[in-house]
C-alpha positions as CSV (number, residue, x, y, z in Angstrom):
1,M,10.0,6.6,-25.6
2,L,7.6,6.0,-28.5
3,A,4.3,7.7,-28.6
4,L,0.9,6.1,-28.7
5,V,-1.4,6.4,-31.7
6,I,-5.2,7.0,-31.9
7,T,-6.8,4.9,-34.6
8,V,-9.8,5.3,-36.8
9,E,-11.8,3.4,-34.1
10,C,-11.8,6.6,-32.1
11,I,-15.4,7.8,-31.5
12,A,-14.4,11.4,-30.8
13,C,-15.8,11.4,-27.3
14,W,-13.3,13.9,-26.1
15,A,-12.4,12.0,-22.9
16,C,-8.7,11.8,-23.6
17,E,-7.9,15.3,-24.6
18,P,-8.4,17.2,-21.3
19,I,-6.8,14.4,-19.3
20,C,-3.4,14.3,-21.1
21,P,-0.9,15.9,-18.7
22,N,1.4,16.9,-21.6
23,G,-1.2,18.4,-23.9
24,A,-0.1,15.8,-26.5
25,I,-3.6,15.1,-27.9
26,R,-4.5,17.3,-30.8
27,V,-7.9,17.6,-32.5
28,K,-8.6,18.9,-36.0
29,N,-11.9,18.4,-37.8
30,E,-13.0,16.0,-35.0
31,I,-9.9,13.7,-35.7
32,F,-7.8,13.0,-32.7
33,R,-4.1,12.6,-32.9
34,I,-1.3,12.1,-30.4
35,D,1.7,14.4,-31.0
36,K,4.7,12.1,-30.9
37,N,7.0,14.8,-29.8
38,S,4.9,15.6,-26.7
39,C,3.6,12.2,-25.7
40,T,5.6,10.6,-22.8
41,R,3.0,7.9,-22.1
42,C,2.4,9.9,-18.9
43,E,5.8,9.0,-17.5
44,G,6.3,11.0,-14.3
45,H,2.6,11.8,-14.1
46,A,0.8,8.4,-13.8
47,E,1.5,4.7,-13.7
48,L,-0.4,4.1,-17.0
49,P,-1.1,6.4,-20.0
50,Q,-4.2,8.4,-19.0
51,C,-5.6,8.4,-22.5
52,V,-5.7,4.6,-22.4
53,E,-7.2,4.5,-18.9
54,I,-10.1,6.7,-19.9
55,C,-10.7,5.6,-23.5
56,P,-14.1,3.8,-23.8
57,V,-13.2,2.1,-27.1
58,E,-11.3,-1.2,-27.4
59,G,-8.5,-0.9,-30.0
60,A,-8.7,2.9,-30.3
61,I,-5.2,3.5,-29.0
62,I,-2.3,1.5,-30.1
63,D,1.4,1.4,-29.2
64,A,4.3,1.9,-31.6
65,E,4.3,-1.8,-32.5
66,G,0.6,-1.6,-33.5
67,R,-0.7,-3.5,-30.4
68,A,-4.0,-2.3,-29.0
69,M,-3.6,-0.8,-25.5
70,N,-7.2,-1.8,-24.7
71,P,-7.4,-5.0,-26.8
72,P,-10.8,-6.5,-27.6
73,G,-12.5,-8.0,-24.5
74,T,-10.6,-5.9,-22.0
75,L,-13.3,-3.3,-21.5
76,T,-16.4,-5.4,-22.1
77,G,-15.2,-8.6,-20.5
78,L,-16.4,-10.5,-23.6
79,P,-13.9,-12.6,-25.5
80,A,-12.9,-11.2,-28.9
């Protein structure tokens, strides 16, 4: 399974780091990264990736194909 990626859109709110059941989210100098070797997209823990569920920023987490997990408009209800 391919890991998710946190983009530069991340606002470093810290919401995702403690909720990750695998401890896959790493922080260095306020830059958040998902460890591809630890990320399972929460398989076996939750129906959807918990980092995506809690992230308040559209487009801050993408899948391996580069698609936003919370695309523009999904959190605000406003069209992109």
